[in-house]
C-alpha positions as a Markdown table, in Angstrom:
| # | Residue | x | y | z |
|---|---|---|---|---|
| 1 | Met | -50.1 | -38.4 | 22.3 |
| 2 | Ser | -46.7 | -38.7 | 23.7 |
| 3 | Val | -45.3 | -37.7 | 20.3 |
| 4 | Glu | -47.3 | -34.4 | 20.6 |
| 5 | His | -46.0 | -33.9 | 24.1 |
| 6 | Asp | -42.4 | -34.5 | 22.9 |
| 7 | His | -43.0 | -32.2 | 20.0 |
| 8 | Ser | -44.3 | -29.4 | 22.2 |
| 9 | His | -41.5 | -30.0 | 24.7 |
| 10 | His | -39.0 | -29.9 | 21.8 |
| 11 | Glu | -40.5 | -26.5 | 20.6 |
| 12 | His | -40.3 | -25.2 | 24.1 |
| 13 | His | -36.7 | -26.4 | 24.4 |
| 14 | Gln | -35.8 | -24.9 | 21.0 |
| 15 | His | -37.3 | -21.6 | 22.1 |
| 16 | His | -35.5 | -21.8 | 25.4 |
| 17 | Gly | -32.3 | -22.6 | 23.5 |
| 18 | Asp | -32.7 | -19.6 | 21.2 |
| 19 | His | -33.4 | -17.4 | 24.1 |
| 20 | Ser | -30.4 | -18.6 | 26.1 |
| 21 | Gly | -28.3 | -18.1 | 22.9 |
| 22 | His | -29.0 | -14.4 | 23.2 |
| 23 | Ala | -29.1 | -14.1 | 27.0 |
| 24 | Gly | -26.2 | -16.4 | 27.7 |
| 25 | Asn | -24.0 | -14.9 | 25.0 |
| 26 | Gly | -21.3 | -14.3 | 27.6 |
| 27 | Gly | -20.7 | -18.0 | 27.7 |
| 28 | His | -20.6 | -18.4 | 24.0 |
| 29 | Glu | -19.1 | -15.0 | 23.2 |
| 30 | His | -15.5 | -16.2 | 23.0 |
| 31 | His | -16.4 | -19.1 | 20.7 |
| 32 | Gln | -18.6 | -17.0 | 18.4 |
| 33 | Gln | -16.5 | -13.8 | 18.8 |
| 34 | Gly | -13.8 | -15.3 | 16.5 |
| 35 | Lys | -16.1 | -15.6 | 13.5 |
| 36 | Val | -18.1 | -12.4 | 14.1 |
| 37 | Ser | -15.0 | -10.5 | 15.1 |
| 38 | Trp | -12.9 | -11.0 | 12.0 |
| 39 | Gly | -15.9 | -9.8 | 9.9 |
| 40 | Met | -16.5 | -6.8 | 12.2 |
| 41 | Ala | -12.8 | -6.1 | 12.4 |
| 42 | Ala | -12.4 | -6.2 | 8.6 |
| 43 | Ser | -15.5 | -4.0 | 8.3 |
| 44 | Ala | -14.2 | -1.5 | 10.9 |
| 45 | Thr | -10.8 | -1.5 | 9.3 |
| 46 | Leu | -12.3 | -0.9 | 5.8 |
| 47 | His | -14.4 | 1.9 | 7.2 |
| 48 | Cys | -11.3 | 3.5 | 8.8 |
| 49 | Leu | -9.2 | 2.8 | 5.7 |
| 50 | Thr | -11.7 | 4.7 | 3.5 |
| 51 | Gly | -11.3 | 7.9 | 5.5 |
| 52 | Cys | -7.6 | 7.4 | 5.8 |
| 53 | Ala | -7.2 | 6.7 | 2.1 |
| 54 | Ile | -9.1 | 9.8 | 1.1 |
| 55 | Gly | -6.9 | 12.0 | 3.4 |
| 56 | Glu | -3.7 | 10.1 | 2.6 |
| 57 | Val | -4.2 | 10.4 | -1.2 |
| 58 | Leu | -5.2 | 14.0 | -0.9 |
| 59 | Gly | -2.1 | 14.8 | 1.3 |
| 60 | Met | 0.3 | 12.9 | -1.0 |
| 61 | Val | -1.2 | 14.6 | -4.1 |
| 62 | Ile | -1.0 | 18.1 | -2.6 |
| 63 | Gly | 2.5 | 17.6 | -1.1 |
| 64 | Thr | 3.8 | 16.0 | -4.3 |
| 65 | Ala | 2.1 | 18.7 | -6.5 |
| 66 | Leu | 3.6 | 21.5 | -4.4 |
| 67 | Asp | 7.0 | 19.7 | -4.5 |
| 68 | Trp | 7.1 | 19.5 | -0.7 |
| 69 | Gly | 9.7 | 17.2 | 1.0 |
| 70 | Asn | 8.8 | 13.8 | 2.4 |
| 71 | Val | 8.3 | 15.0 | 6.0 |
| 72 | Ala | 5.9 | 17.9 | 5.0 |
| 73 | Thr | 4.0 | 15.6 | 2.6 |
| 74 | Ile | 3.6 | 12.9 | 5.2 |
| 75 | Val | 2.6 | 15.3 | 7.9 |
| 76 | Leu | -0.1 | 16.7 | 5.6 |
| 77 | Ala | -1.2 | 13.2 | 4.6 |
| 78 | Val | -1.5 | 12.0 | 8.2 |
| 79 | Ala | -3.3 | 15.1 | 9.3 |
| 80 | Leu | -5.9 | 14.8 | 6.5 |
| 81 | Ala | -6.2 | 11.0 | 7.1 |
| 82 | Phe | -7.3 | 11.8 | 10.7 |
| 83 | Val | -9.7 | 14.5 | 9.5 |
| 84 | Phe | -11.4 | 12.3 | 7.0 |
| 85 | Gly | -11.2 | 9.2 | 9.2 |
| 86 | Tyr | -13.0 | 11.0 | 12.0 |
| 87 | Ala | -15.4 | 12.8 | 9.7 |
| 88 | Leu | -16.7 | 9.5 | 8.2 |
| 89 | Thr | -17.3 | 8.0 | 11.6 |
| 90 | Met | -18.9 | 11.2 | 12.9 |
| 91 | Arg | -21.2 | 11.3 | 9.8 |
| 92 | Gly | -22.7 | 7.9 | 10.7 |
| 93 | Val | -23.0 | 8.7 | 14.4 |
| 94 | Leu | -24.5 | 12.2 | 13.7 |
| 95 | Arg | -27.1 | 10.5 | 11.4 |
| 96 | Ala | -28.1 | 8.4 | 14.5 |
| 97 | Gly | -29.2 | 11.7 | 16.1 |
| 98 | Val | -26.2 | 12.2 | 18.4 |
| 99 | Gly | -24.9 | 15.7 | 19.1 |
| 100 | Phe | -21.7 | 17.0 | 17.5 |
| 101 | Lys | -19.6 | 16.9 | 20.7 |
| 102 | Gln | -20.7 | 13.4 | 21.6 |
| 103 | Ala | -20.2 | 12.3 | 17.9 |
| 104 | Leu | -16.6 | 13.7 | 18.1 |
| 105 | Lys | -16.0 | 11.8 | 21.3 |
| 106 | Val | -17.3 | 8.6 | 19.8 |
| 107 | Ala | -15.1 | 9.1 | 16.6 |
| 108 | Leu | -12.0 | 9.8 | 18.7 |
| 109 | Ala | -12.7 | 6.7 | 20.8 |
| 110 | Ala | -13.4 | 4.5 | 17.8 |
| 111 | Asp | -10.7 | 5.5 | 15.3 |
| 112 | Thr | -7.7 | 7.0 | 17.0 |
| 113 | Val | -5.7 | 3.8 | 17.6 |
| 114 | Ser | -6.8 | 2.4 | 14.2 |
| 115 | Ile | -5.8 | 5.5 | 12.3 |
| 116 | Ile | -2.4 | 5.8 | 14.2 |
| 117 | Val | -1.5 | 2.1 | 13.3 |
| 118 | Met | -2.7 | 2.5 | 9.8 |
| 119 | Glu | -0.8 | 5.7 | 9.2 |
| 120 | Ile | 2.4 | 4.4 | 10.6 |
| 121 | Ile | 2.3 | 1.3 | 8.4 |
| 122 | Asp | 1.0 | 3.2 | 5.3 |
| 123 | Asn | 3.7 | 5.9 | 5.5 |
| 124 | Ala | 6.5 | 3.4 | 6.4 |
| 125 | Val | 5.6 | 1.4 | 3.3 |
| 126 | Met | 5.6 | 4.6 | 1.1 |
| 127 | Leu | 9.1 | 5.4 | 2.5 |
| 128 | Val | 10.6 | 2.0 | 2.0 |
| 129 | Val | 9.3 | 1.4 | -1.5 |
| 130 | Pro | 12.3 | 2.7 | -3.5 |
| 131 | Gly | 11.4 | 6.0 | -5.3 |
| 132 | Ala | 7.7 | 6.0 | -4.3 |
| 133 | Met | 7.9 | 9.4 | -2.5 |
| 134 | Glu | 9.9 | 10.9 | -5.3 |
| 135 | Ala | 7.7 | 9.6 | -8.1 |
| 136 | Gly | 5.4 | 12.1 | -9.7 |
| 137 | Leu | 1.6 | 11.9 | -9.6 |
| 138 | Ala | 1.6 | 10.7 | -13.2 |
| 139 | Ser | 3.8 | 7.8 | -12.2 |
| 140 | Gly | 2.4 | 4.3 | -11.9 |
| 141 | Leu | 5.0 | 3.7 | -9.1 |
| 142 | Phe | 3.5 | 6.4 | -6.9 |
| 143 | Trp | 0.0 | 5.0 | -7.2 |
| 144 | Gly | 1.1 | 1.4 | -7.1 |
| 145 | Ala | 3.1 | 2.0 | -3.9 |
| 146 | Leu | 0.2 | 3.9 | -2.4 |
| 147 | Ala | -2.3 | 1.2 | -3.2 |
| 148 | Phe | 0.2 | -1.4 | -1.8 |
| 149 | Ala | 0.8 | 0.7 | 1.3 |
| 150 | Leu | -3.0 | 0.9 | 1.9 |
| 151 | Leu | -3.4 | -2.8 | 1.4 |
| 152 | Val | -0.6 | -3.6 | 3.9 |
| 153 | Ala | -2.1 | -1.1 | 6.3 |
| 154 | Phe | -5.5 | -2.8 | 6.0 |
| 155 | Leu | -4.1 | -6.3 | 6.6 |
| 156 | Leu | -2.0 | -5.3 | 9.6 |
| 157 | Thr | -4.6 | -3.0 | 11.2 |
| 158 | Thr | -7.5 | -5.6 | 11.0 |
| 159 | Pro | -6.0 | -7.8 | 13.9 |
| 160 | Val | -5.6 | -4.6 | 15.9 |
| 161 | Asn | -9.2 | -3.7 | 15.4 |
| 162 | Lys | -10.3 | -7.3 | 16.2 |
| 163 | Trp | -8.5 | -7.0 | 19.5 |
| 164 | Leu | -10.0 | -3.6 | 20.2 |
| 165 | Ile | -13.5 | -4.7 | 19.4 |
| 166 | Gly | -13.1 | -7.8 | 21.5 |
| 167 | Arg | -12.2 | -5.5 | 24.4 |
| 168 | Gly | -15.4 | -3.4 | 23.8 |
| 169 | Ser | -13.4 | -0.4 | 22.5 |
| 170 | Gly | -12.4 | 0.8 | 19.0 |
| 171 | His | -15.3 | 0.4 | 16.6 |
| 172 | Ala | -17.4 | -1.5 | 19.1 |
| 173 | Val | -18.1 | 2.0 | 20.5 |
| 174 | Val | -19.7 | 3.0 | 17.2 |
| 175 | His | -21.9 | -0.1 | 16.9 |
| 176 | Ala | -24.0 | 1.1 | 19.8 |
| 177 | Tyr | -25.2 | 4.0 | 17.6 |
| 178 | His | -26.1 | 2.0 | 14.6 |
| 179 | His | -28.9 | 0.1 | 16.2 |
């Protein structure tokens, strides 16, 4: 009989433990945040990188094809990276039934810092890799440097996104619309 009592007490305690895990997340958040946050940060960065990469590649391709100088090509690539970066975030938020103006605000809040950091790193790498900006579109150097630049941007932007999400900003803003 006492075993049954202990068992029911154990189930009750377990239920209470599960409940406090959700309700008292504030206490455990810093401990759990590390594991969850790197995954969330990598996911947010990858999402941002997708939009940035589309715009970046398009800008580099157009600028290089039109034989524009480095500055004009980079300006176009950065502008398109912002357009596609915001567009991808807005698409997800709009799908959640949010109006266009609110979706734009969410995208601006979620992606601005991430895109800025990513674009600075990405374009800096393209400028420092010898001959990358001068290489033609048929050149393996151009595409290799661009892939390398995007990888470096991903690796260096992920900790920035982790910090932003930890503070409740950046892509944390978007997650409210995905539930």
